[in-house]
py3Dmol code that shows the C-alpha trace and the ligand (Angstrom):
import py3Dmol

protein = """\
ATOM      1  CA  UNK A   1      -6.431  -3.552  -7.490  1.00  0.00           C
ATOM      2  CA  UNK A   2      -4.457  -2.946 -10.676  1.00  0.00           C
ATOM      3  CA  UNK A   3      -1.157  -1.939  -9.030  1.00  0.00           C
ATOM      4  CA  UNK A   4      -1.566   1.662 -10.167  1.00  0.00           C
ATOM      5  CA  UNK A   5      -3.203   4.241  -7.946  1.00  0.00           C
ATOM      6  CA  UNK A   6      -4.108   7.795  -8.813  1.00  0.00           C
ATOM      7  CA  UNK A   7      -4.603  10.825  -6.653  1.00  0.00           C
ATOM      8  CA  UNK A   8      -5.609  14.420  -7.390  1.00  0.00           C
ATOM      9  CA  UNK A   9      -3.817  17.104  -5.387  1.00  0.00           C
ATOM     10  CA  UNK A  10      -5.160  20.458  -6.569  1.00  0.00           C
ATOM     11  CA  UNK A  11      -4.281  20.779 -10.256  1.00  0.00           C
ATOM     12  CA  UNK A  12      -1.742  17.939 -10.093  1.00  0.00           C
ATOM     13  CA  UNK A  13      -2.686  14.365 -11.068  1.00  0.00           C
ATOM     14  CA  UNK A  14      -0.461  11.836  -9.357  1.00  0.00           C
ATOM     15  CA  UNK A  15      -0.011   8.433 -11.007  1.00  0.00           C
ATOM     16  CA  UNK A  16       1.600   5.980  -8.612  1.00  0.00           C
ATOM     17  CA  UNK A  17       3.284   2.609  -9.157  1.00  0.00           C
ATOM     18  CA  UNK A  18       1.714   0.752  -6.259  1.00  0.00           C
ATOM     19  CA  UNK A  19       2.782  -2.887  -6.176  1.00  0.00           C
ATOM     20  CA  UNK A  20       5.540  -2.657  -3.577  1.00  0.00           C
ATOM     21  CA  UNK A  21       5.817  -6.430  -2.877  1.00  0.00           C
ATOM     22  CA  UNK A  22       7.051  -6.871  -6.486  1.00  0.00           C
ATOM     23  CA  UNK A  23       9.121  -3.674  -6.561  1.00  0.00           C
ATOM     24  CA  UNK A  24       6.306  -2.122  -8.625  1.00  0.00           C
ATOM     25  CA  UNK A  25       6.987  -4.408 -11.617  1.00  0.00           C
ATOM     26  CA  UNK A  26       4.457  -3.526 -14.317  1.00  0.00           C
ATOM     27  CA  UNK A  27       1.848  -6.021 -15.558  1.00  0.00           C
ATOM     28  CA  UNK A  28      -0.338  -5.670 -18.651  1.00  0.00           C
ATOM     29  CA  UNK A  29      -3.199  -4.590 -16.390  1.00  0.00           C
ATOM     30  CA  UNK A  30      -0.941  -1.906 -14.896  1.00  0.00           C
ATOM     31  CA  UNK A  31       0.008  -0.627 -18.359  1.00  0.00           C
ATOM     32  CA  UNK A  32      -3.690  -0.343 -19.177  1.00  0.00           C
ATOM     33  CA  UNK A  33      -4.284   1.557 -15.924  1.00  0.00           C
ATOM     34  CA  UNK A  34      -1.279   3.823 -16.618  1.00  0.00           C
ATOM     35  CA  UNK A  35      -2.527   4.611 -20.123  1.00  0.00           C
ATOM     36  CA  UNK A  36      -6.036   5.327 -18.843  1.00  0.00           C
ATOM     37  CA  UNK A  37      -4.802   7.534 -16.009  1.00  0.00           C
ATOM     38  CA  UNK A  38      -2.572   9.564 -18.339  1.00  0.00           C
ATOM     39  CA  UNK A  39      -5.301   9.941 -20.961  1.00  0.00           C
ATOM     40  CA  UNK A  40      -7.754  11.038 -18.241  1.00  0.00           C
ATOM     41  CA  UNK A  41      -5.264  13.621 -16.922  1.00  0.00           C
ATOM     42  CA  UNK A  42      -4.691  14.971 -20.429  1.00  0.00           C
ATOM     43  CA  UNK A  43      -8.447  15.262 -21.045  1.00  0.00           C
ATOM     44  CA  UNK A  44      -9.269  16.931 -17.711  1.00  0.00           C
ATOM     45  CA  UNK A  45      -8.908  20.696 -18.110  1.00  0.00           C
ATOM     46  CA  UNK A  46      -8.544  21.073 -14.326  1.00  0.00           C
ATOM     47  CA  UNK A  47      -5.334  19.011 -14.386  1.00  0.00           C
ATOM     48  CA  UNK A  48      -2.257  21.041 -15.255  1.00  0.00           C
ATOM     49  CA  UNK A  49       0.595  18.710 -14.315  1.00  0.00           C
ATOM     50  CA  UNK A  50       1.104  14.946 -13.992  1.00  0.00           C
ATOM     51  CA  UNK A  51       3.423  13.528 -11.328  1.00  0.00           C
ATOM     52  CA  UNK A  52       4.671   9.919 -11.465  1.00  0.00           C
ATOM     53  CA  UNK A  53       6.115   8.206  -8.398  1.00  0.00           C
ATOM     54  CA  UNK A  54       6.278   4.801  -6.749  1.00  0.00           C
ATOM     55  CA  UNK A  55       5.233   3.395  -3.392  1.00  0.00           C
ATOM     56  CA  UNK A  56       7.393   1.291  -1.100  1.00  0.00           C
ATOM     57  CA  UNK A  57      10.845   2.662  -1.869  1.00  0.00           C
ATOM     58  CA  UNK A  58      10.915   1.702  -5.570  1.00  0.00           C
ATOM     59  CA  UNK A  59      10.017   3.559  -8.738  1.00  0.00           C
ATOM     60  CA  UNK A  60       9.492   0.423 -10.817  1.00  0.00           C
ATOM     61  CA  UNK A  61      11.367  -2.819 -11.589  1.00  0.00           C
ATOM     62  CA  UNK A  62      10.131  -2.488 -15.183  1.00  0.00           C
ATOM     63  CA  UNK A  63       8.145  -5.116 -17.026  1.00  0.00           C
ATOM     64  CA  UNK A  64       6.803  -7.902 -14.844  1.00  0.00           C
ATOM     65  CA  UNK A  65       8.883 -10.719 -16.248  1.00  0.00           C
ATOM     66  CA  UNK A  66       6.270 -13.436 -15.557  1.00  0.00           C
ATOM     67  CA  UNK A  67       3.459 -11.447 -17.085  1.00  0.00           C
ATOM     68  CA  UNK A  68       5.673 -10.302 -19.936  1.00  0.00           C
ATOM     69  CA  UNK A  69       6.480 -13.850 -20.995  1.00  0.00           C
ATOM     70  CA  UNK A  70       2.889 -15.037 -20.503  1.00  0.00           C
ATOM     71  CA  UNK A  71       1.384 -12.084 -22.431  1.00  0.00           C
ATOM     72  CA  UNK A  72       4.068 -10.645 -24.711  1.00  0.00           C
ATOM     73  CA  UNK A  73       2.870  -7.439 -26.395  1.00  0.00           C
ATOM     74  CA  UNK A  74       2.034  -8.477 -29.952  1.00  0.00           C
ATOM     75  CA  UNK A  75       0.696  -5.324 -31.561  1.00  0.00           C
ATOM     76  CA  UNK A  76       0.746  -1.556 -31.377  1.00  0.00           C
ATOM     77  CA  UNK A  77      -2.687  -1.592 -29.709  1.00  0.00           C
ATOM     78  CA  UNK A  78      -1.285  -3.349 -26.619  1.00  0.00           C
ATOM     79  CA  UNK A  79      -1.485  -1.388 -23.323  1.00  0.00           C
ATOM     80  CA  UNK A  80       2.287  -0.852 -23.115  1.00  0.00           C
ATOM     81  CA  UNK A  81       2.323   0.923 -26.475  1.00  0.00           C
ATOM     82  CA  UNK A  82      -0.806   2.891 -25.609  1.00  0.00           C
ATOM     83  CA  UNK A  83       1.004   4.097 -22.483  1.00  0.00           C
ATOM     84  CA  UNK A  84       4.168   4.938 -24.434  1.00  0.00           C
ATOM     85  CA  UNK A  85       2.165   6.897 -27.022  1.00  0.00           C
ATOM     86  CA  UNK A  86       0.480   8.758 -24.166  1.00  0.00           C
ATOM     87  CA  UNK A  87       3.832   9.647 -22.625  1.00  0.00           C
ATOM     88  CA  UNK A  88       5.442  10.750 -25.864  1.00  0.00           C
ATOM     89  CA  UNK A  89       2.396  12.753 -26.915  1.00  0.00           C
ATOM     90  CA  UNK A  90       1.544  14.319 -23.550  1.00  0.00           C
ATOM     91  CA  UNK A  91       0.785  18.018 -23.901  1.00  0.00           C
ATOM     92  CA  UNK A  92       0.927  18.642 -20.152  1.00  0.00           C
ATOM     93  CA  UNK A  93       4.152  18.753 -18.139  1.00  0.00           C
ATOM     94  CA  UNK A  94       5.179  15.371 -16.740  1.00  0.00           C
ATOM     95  CA  UNK A  95       7.177  15.268 -13.507  1.00  0.00           C
ATOM     96  CA  UNK A  96       8.766  12.073 -12.162  1.00  0.00           C
ATOM     97  CA  UNK A  97      10.087  11.342  -8.674  1.00  0.00           C
ATOM     98  CA  UNK A  98      12.401   8.320  -8.721  1.00  0.00           C
ATOM     99  CA  UNK A  99      13.376   6.355  -5.645  1.00  0.00           C
ATOM    100  CA  UNK A 100      15.112   2.975  -5.500  1.00  0.00           C
ATOM    101  CA  UNK A 101      15.142   0.815  -8.642  1.00  0.00           C
ATOM    102  CA  UNK A 102      14.058   2.273 -11.982  1.00  0.00           C
ATOM    103  CA  UNK A 103      14.605  -0.628 -14.381  1.00  0.00           C
ATOM    104  CA  UNK A 104      13.916  -0.834 -18.100  1.00  0.00           C
ATOM    105  CA  UNK A 105      10.870   1.275 -18.831  1.00  0.00           C
ATOM    106  CA  UNK A 106      11.362   2.758 -15.347  1.00  0.00           C
ATOM    107  CA  UNK A 107      14.386   4.479 -16.866  1.00  0.00           C
ATOM    108  CA  UNK A 108      13.275   4.911 -20.480  1.00  0.00           C
ATOM    109  CA  UNK A 109       9.976   6.582 -19.543  1.00  0.00           C
ATOM    110  CA  UNK A 110      12.002   9.337 -17.868  1.00  0.00           C
ATOM    111  CA  UNK A 111      13.224  10.393 -21.314  1.00  0.00           C
ATOM    112  CA  UNK A 112       9.632  11.560 -21.909  1.00  0.00           C
ATOM    113  CA  UNK A 113       9.218  13.363 -18.603  1.00  0.00           C
ATOM    114  CA  UNK A 114       9.898  17.088 -18.437  1.00  0.00           C
ATOM    115  CA  UNK A 115      11.293  17.355 -14.910  1.00  0.00           C
ATOM    116  CA  UNK A 116      12.848  14.361 -13.159  1.00  0.00           C
ATOM    117  CA  UNK A 117      13.862  14.298  -9.503  1.00  0.00           C
ATOM    118  CA  UNK A 118      15.787  11.371  -8.066  1.00  0.00           C
ATOM    119  CA  UNK A 119      16.465  10.281  -4.523  1.00  0.00           C
ATOM    120  CA  UNK A 120      20.091   9.696  -3.623  1.00  0.00           C
ATOM    121  CA  UNK A 121      19.324   5.954  -3.480  1.00  0.00           C
ATOM    122  CA  UNK A 122      17.843   5.759  -6.989  1.00  0.00           C
ATOM    123  CA  UNK A 123      19.315   2.998  -9.181  1.00  0.00           C
ATOM    124  CA  UNK A 124      18.740   3.085 -12.914  1.00  0.00           C
ATOM    125  CA  UNK A 125      19.208   0.153 -15.273  1.00  0.00           C
ATOM    126  CA  UNK A 126      18.763  -0.625 -18.956  1.00  0.00           C
ATOM    127  CA  UNK A 127      19.042  -4.438 -18.949  1.00  0.00           C
ATOM    128  CA  UNK A 128      17.576  -5.018 -22.426  1.00  0.00           C
ATOM    129  CA  UNK A 129      20.628  -6.671 -24.029  1.00  0.00           C
ATOM    130  CA  UNK A 130      21.217  -8.778 -20.918  1.00  0.00           C
ATOM    131  CA  UNK A 131      17.668 -10.090 -21.313  1.00  0.00           C
ATOM    132  CA  UNK A 132      18.081 -10.738 -25.029  1.00  0.00           C
ATOM    133  CA  UNK A 133      15.939  -7.707 -25.841  1.00  0.00           C
ATOM    134  CA  UNK A 134      16.419  -4.270 -27.401  1.00  0.00           C
ATOM    135  CA  UNK A 135      15.638  -0.749 -26.138  1.00  0.00           C
ATOM    136  CA  UNK A 136      12.066   0.594 -26.262  1.00  0.00           C
ATOM    137  CA  UNK A 137      10.193   3.847 -25.784  1.00  0.00           C
ATOM    138  CA  UNK A 138      12.385   5.507 -28.456  1.00  0.00           C
ATOM    139  CA  UNK A 139      15.247   5.317 -25.970  1.00  0.00           C
ATOM    140  CA  UNK A 140      17.660   4.204 -28.721  1.00  0.00           C
ATOM    141  CA  UNK A 141      17.019   7.622 -30.287  1.00  0.00           C
ATOM    142  CA  UNK A 142      16.584   9.786 -27.203  1.00  0.00           C
ATOM    143  CA  UNK A 143      19.355   8.496 -24.915  1.00  0.00           C
ATOM    144  CA  UNK A 144      22.248   9.050 -27.388  1.00  0.00           C
ATOM    145  CA  UNK A 145      20.812  12.506 -28.117  1.00  0.00           C
ATOM    146  CA  UNK A 146      20.780  13.291 -24.412  1.00  0.00           C
ATOM    147  CA  UNK A 147      23.896  11.555 -23.160  1.00  0.00           C
ATOM    148  CA  UNK A 148      26.053  11.230 -26.290  1.00  0.00           C
ATOM    149  CA  UNK A 149      26.601   8.068 -28.307  1.00  0.00           C
ATOM    150  CA  UNK A 150      29.421   6.588 -26.208  1.00  0.00           C
ATOM    151  CA  UNK A 151      27.537   6.940 -22.927  1.00  0.00           C
ATOM    152  CA  UNK A 152      24.332   5.519 -24.399  1.00  0.00           C
ATOM    153  CA  UNK A 153      26.167   2.607 -25.999  1.00  0.00           C
ATOM    154  CA  UNK A 154      27.839   1.749 -22.706  1.00  0.00           C
ATOM    155  CA  UNK A 155      24.592   1.893 -20.733  1.00  0.00           C
ATOM    156  CA  UNK A 156      22.667  -0.181 -23.309  1.00  0.00           C
ATOM    157  CA  UNK A 157      25.411  -2.670 -24.191  1.00  0.00           C
ATOM    158  CA  UNK A 158      26.553  -3.454 -20.646  1.00  0.00           C
ATOM    159  CA  UNK A 159      23.265  -2.928 -18.805  1.00  0.00           C
ATOM    160  CA  UNK A 160      25.072  -2.042 -15.566  1.00  0.00           C
ATOM    161  CA  UNK A 161      23.111  -0.171 -12.901  1.00  0.00           C
ATOM    162  CA  UNK A 162      23.936   3.514 -12.511  1.00  0.00           C
ATOM    163  CA  UNK A 163      23.312   5.878  -9.660  1.00  0.00           C
ATOM    164  CA  UNK A 164      21.508   9.193  -9.287  1.00  0.00           C
ATOM    165  CA  UNK A 165      24.690  11.248  -9.645  1.00  0.00           C
ATOM    166  CA  UNK A 166      25.459   9.556 -12.979  1.00  0.00           C
ATOM    167  CA  UNK A 167      21.871   9.995 -14.120  1.00  0.00           C
ATOM    168  CA  UNK A 168      22.140  13.696 -13.319  1.00  0.00           C
ATOM    169  CA  UNK A 169      25.478  13.991 -15.105  1.00  0.00           C
ATOM    170  CA  UNK A 170      24.083  12.527 -18.330  1.00  0.00           C
ATOM    171  CA  UNK A 171      20.984  14.729 -18.156  1.00  0.00           C
ATOM    172  CA  UNK A 172      18.404  12.041 -17.397  1.00  0.00           C
ATOM    173  CA  UNK A 173      17.685  13.581 -13.999  1.00  0.00           C
ATOM    174  CA  UNK A 174      17.427  17.267 -13.159  1.00  0.00           C
ATOM    175  CA  UNK A 175      17.675  17.235  -9.371  1.00  0.00           C
ATOM    176  CA  UNK A 176      18.959  14.776  -6.762  1.00  0.00           C
ATOM    177  CA  UNK A 177      17.585  15.031  -3.221  1.00  0.00           C
ATOM    178  CA  UNK A 178      17.689  12.925  -0.039  1.00  0.00           C
ATOM    179  CA  UNK A 179      15.151  10.082  -0.201  1.00  0.00           C
ATOM    180  CA  UNK A 180      13.205  11.470   2.748  1.00  0.00           C
ATOM    181  CA  UNK A 181      12.623  14.746   0.868  1.00  0.00           C
ATOM    182  CA  UNK A 182      11.840  13.311  -2.562  1.00  0.00           C
ATOM    183  CA  UNK A 183       8.049  13.331  -2.647  1.00  0.00           C
ATOM    184  CA  UNK A 184       7.735  16.712  -0.948  1.00  0.00           C
ATOM    185  CA  UNK A 185      10.267  18.215  -3.361  1.00  0.00           C
ATOM    186  CA  UNK A 186       8.500  16.701  -6.385  1.00  0.00           C
ATOM    187  CA  UNK A 187       5.106  17.898  -5.178  1.00  0.00           C
ATOM    188  CA  UNK A 188       6.463  21.378  -4.559  1.00  0.00           C
ATOM    189  CA  UNK A 189       7.890  21.483  -8.089  1.00  0.00           C
ATOM    190  CA  UNK A 190       4.645  20.144  -9.594  1.00  0.00           C
ATOM    191  CA  UNK A 191       2.663  22.757  -7.638  1.00  0.00           C
ATOM    192  CA  UNK A 192       4.940  25.511  -8.948  1.00  0.00           C
ATOM    193  CA  UNK A 193       4.323  24.349 -12.514  1.00  0.00           C
ATOM    194  CA  UNK A 194       0.582  24.107 -11.862  1.00  0.00           C
ATOM    195  CA  UNK A 195       0.536  27.778 -10.818  1.00  0.00           C
ATOM    196  CA  UNK A 196       2.198  28.971 -14.040  1.00  0.00           C
ATOM    197  CA  UNK A 197       0.361  30.614 -16.928  1.00  0.00           C
ATOM    198  CA  UNK A 198      -1.199  27.439 -18.352  1.00  0.00           C
ATOM    199  CA  UNK A 199      -1.356  28.206 -22.070  1.00  0.00           C
ATOM    200  CA  UNK A 200       2.181  29.625 -22.039  1.00  0.00           C
ATOM    201  CA  UNK A 201       3.453  26.520 -20.256  1.00  0.00           C
ATOM    202  CA  UNK A 202       1.755  24.110 -22.698  1.00  0.00           C
ATOM    203  CA  UNK A 203       2.995  26.116 -25.667  1.00  0.00           C
ATOM    204  CA  UNK A 204       6.537  26.134 -24.273  1.00  0.00           C
ATOM    205  CA  UNK A 205       6.495  22.353 -23.873  1.00  0.00           C
ATOM    206  CA  UNK A 206       5.181  21.987 -27.427  1.00  0.00           C
ATOM    207  CA  UNK A 207       8.038  24.170 -28.698  1.00  0.00           C
ATOM    208  CA  UNK A 208      10.624  22.182 -26.724  1.00  0.00           C
ATOM    209  CA  UNK A 209       9.250  18.959 -28.218  1.00  0.00           C
ATOM    210  CA  UNK A 210       8.823  20.357 -31.712  1.00  0.00           C
ATOM    211  CA  UNK A 211      10.324  18.425 -34.586  1.00  0.00           C
ATOM    212  CA  UNK A 212      11.222  21.544 -36.590  1.00  0.00           C
ATOM    213  CA  UNK A 213      14.943  21.268 -37.202  1.00  0.00           C
ATOM    214  CA  UNK A 214      16.317  24.477 -38.641  1.00  0.00           C
ATOM    215  CA  UNK A 215      16.843  27.668 -36.673  1.00  0.00           C
ATOM    216  CA  UNK A 216      14.831  29.622 -39.235  1.00  0.00           C
ATOM    217  CA  UNK A 217      11.868  27.215 -38.953  1.00  0.00           C
ATOM    218  CA  UNK A 218      11.994  27.401 -35.197  1.00  0.00           C
ATOM    219  CA  UNK A 219      12.048  31.199 -35.147  1.00  0.00           C
ATOM    220  CA  UNK A 220       8.880  31.176 -37.279  1.00  0.00           C
ATOM    221  CA  UNK A 221       7.217  28.581 -35.072  1.00  0.00           C
ATOM    222  CA  UNK A 222       8.070  30.478 -31.888  1.00  0.00           C
ATOM    223  CA  UNK A 223       6.927  33.759 -33.420  1.00  0.00           C
ATOM    224  CA  UNK A 224       3.475  32.351 -34.204  1.00  0.00           C
ATOM    225  CA  UNK A 225       2.987  31.239 -30.615  1.00  0.00           C
ATOM    226  CA  UNK A 226       4.614  34.379 -29.180  1.00  0.00           C
ATOM    227  CA  UNK A 227       2.241  36.649 -31.117  1.00  0.00           C
ATOM    228  CA  UNK A 228      -0.721  34.554 -29.961  1.00  0.00           C
ATOM    229  CA  UNK A 229       0.408  34.790 -26.327  1.00  0.00           C
ATOM    230  CA  UNK A 230       0.811  38.582 -26.683  1.00  0.00           C
ATOM    231  CA  UNK A 231      -2.993  38.699 -27.104  1.00  0.00           C
ATOM    232  CA  UNK A 232      -3.614  36.478 -24.084  1.00  0.00           C
ATOM    233  CA  UNK A 233      -5.258  37.212 -20.783  1.00  0.00           C
ATOM    234  CA  UNK A 234      -2.264  35.458 -19.227  1.00  0.00           C
ATOM    235  CA  UNK A 235       0.055  38.283 -20.302  1.00  0.00           C
ATOM    236  CA  UNK A 236      -2.422  40.888 -19.023  1.00  0.00           C
ATOM    237  CA  UNK A 237      -2.566  39.151 -15.647  1.00  0.00           C
ATOM    238  CA  UNK A 238       1.238  38.801 -15.442  1.00  0.00           C
ATOM    239  CA  UNK A 239       1.833  42.482 -16.260  1.00  0.00           C
ATOM    240  CA  UNK A 240      -0.948  43.672 -13.939  1.00  0.00           C
ATOM    241  CA  UNK A 241       0.531  41.562 -11.123  1.00  0.00           C
ATOM    242  CA  UNK A 242       3.978  43.058 -11.734  1.00  0.00           C
ATOM    243  CA  UNK A 243       2.741  46.645 -11.435  1.00  0.00           C
ATOM    244  CA  UNK A 244       0.444  45.837  -8.507  1.00  0.00           C
ATOM    245  CA  UNK A 245       3.412  44.165  -6.767  1.00  0.00           C
ATOM    246  CA  UNK A 246       1.590  40.858  -6.207  1.00  0.00           C
ATOM    247  CA  UNK A 247       1.931  37.274  -7.393  1.00  0.00           C
ATOM    248  CA  UNK A 248       0.058  36.544 -10.623  1.00  0.00           C
ATOM    249  CA  UNK A 249      -3.047  34.374 -10.312  1.00  0.00           C
ATOM    250  CA  UNK A 250      -3.479  31.986 -13.221  1.00  0.00           C
ATOM    251  CA  UNK A 251      -5.840  29.707 -11.325  1.00  0.00           C
ATOM    252  CA  UNK A 252      -8.831  30.512 -13.506  1.00  0.00           C
ATOM    253  CA  UNK A 253      -7.365  28.817 -16.530  1.00  0.00           C
ATOM    254  CA  UNK A 254      -5.770  29.567 -19.894  1.00  0.00           C
ATOM    255  CA  UNK A 255      -7.356  32.068 -22.233  1.00  0.00           C
ATOM    256  CA  UNK A 256     -10.319  32.722 -19.926  1.00  0.00           C
ATOM    257  CA  UNK A 257      -8.340  34.881 -17.469  1.00  0.00           C
ATOM    258  CA  UNK A 258      -8.981  38.613 -17.337  1.00  0.00           C
TER     259      UNK A 258
END
"""
ligand_1 = """\
48
COA
N 9.107 -8.942 -12.688
C 8.498 -9.768 -11.822
N 8.797 -9.819 -10.517
C 9.762 -8.994 -10.082
C 10.434 -8.106 -10.934
C 10.078 -8.101 -12.301
N 10.630 -7.264 -13.172
N 11.359 -7.423 -10.214
C 11.243 -7.844 -8.955
N 10.288 -8.818 -8.863
C 9.877 -9.550 -7.669
C 10.907 -10.563 -7.229
O 10.759 -11.778 -7.942
C 10.577 -10.688 -5.750
O 9.433 -11.481 -5.628
P 9.328 -12.579 -4.405
O 9.344 -11.741 -3.163
O 8.019 -13.238 -4.654
O 10.527 -13.449 -4.546
C 10.162 -9.261 -5.359
O 9.773 -8.630 -6.574
C 11.286 -8.453 -4.743
O 12.387 -8.459 -5.642
P 13.907 -8.520 -5.148
O 14.749 -8.925 -6.322
O 14.002 -9.372 -3.918
O 14.150 -6.994 -4.756
P 15.533 -6.199 -4.695
O 15.197 -4.907 -4.020
O 16.625 -7.046 -4.117
O 15.936 -5.905 -6.230
C 15.502 -5.175 -8.488
C 15.127 -5.045 -6.998
C 14.456 -4.376 -9.272
C 16.904 -4.595 -8.725
C 15.489 -6.672 -8.899
O 14.277 -7.248 -8.425
C 15.546 -6.891 -10.398
O 16.598 -6.793 -10.999
N 14.389 -7.194 -11.026
C 14.317 -7.518 -12.443
C 14.301 -6.232 -13.265
C 14.138 -6.515 -14.739
O 14.908 -7.223 -15.353
N 13.065 -5.921 -15.313
C 12.718 -6.117 -16.695
C 13.102 -4.947 -17.512
S 12.636 -5.115 -19.237
"""
view = py3Dmol.view(width=600, height=400)
view.addModel(protein, "pdb")
view.setStyle({"model": 0}, {"cartoon": {"style": "trace"}})
view.addModel(ligand_1, "xyz")
view.setStyle({"model": 1}, {"stick": {}})
view.zoomTo()
view.show()
């Protein structure tokens, strides 16, 4: 067993850190399994949302320190980088449910997730400097953008653990819930996303992640997608549902509806 398990629940692909005796610390084999699972979810048209969570009361303790020293990643083709590229480039919405420790990449990967829920007992940590390392996963770019320079510098320089309330305050986490409710709440949120108009949802994520920087460029970019969506079966279904006083049904897929 690789330490990663996957499960399909309707249109949601769940990718689970499943090595509870080692607090779900991630080995090279687990990175390979993570990358494969994410690539498979992206390629499968029936999957609309990906949900990450961990078994055994932990999200992940980050890199397996034994494995990391024995097999340090030495090139951009290594499984860890393949996984990071998959996360950063994911077209589909990524949801994460964080319980217990989320160390190193357990925290930095959240910067690439679209909706993050944390249990009240979640503990985040960026121990790179304490280990003689530096941030990864573009977190040196994304965390200061999200939290502000001073906050990011403090979290990276000191490497102190921080709790769910702090993570929510700095914008790393959207919702905090009791640990007993975490998975159900994350699944409910993932199911809600999976029921949305799929092409509109993917296009909205692409716009949110777009690198266009000026307001004028962004208006043009949005307009192109907006005009395309005006021609879509998704809009027809949404408007028909409104006038027929029923919930829209987008279950038949993107442009094929109608
Ligand atoms: N790599 C390898 N093994 C790890 C690990 C890691 N990153 N994190 C935990 N483990 C192992 C421990 O060695 C221990 O193994 P053992 O039972 O054979 O002794 C087991 O997992 C349980 O860990 P423990 O420290 O007892 O759990 P805890 O709940 O008290 O603390 C953490 C959890 C995650 C806070 C703590 O284990 C920790 O700080 N781990 C290191 C995190 C780290 O530096 N990651 C690298 C980031 S780049």
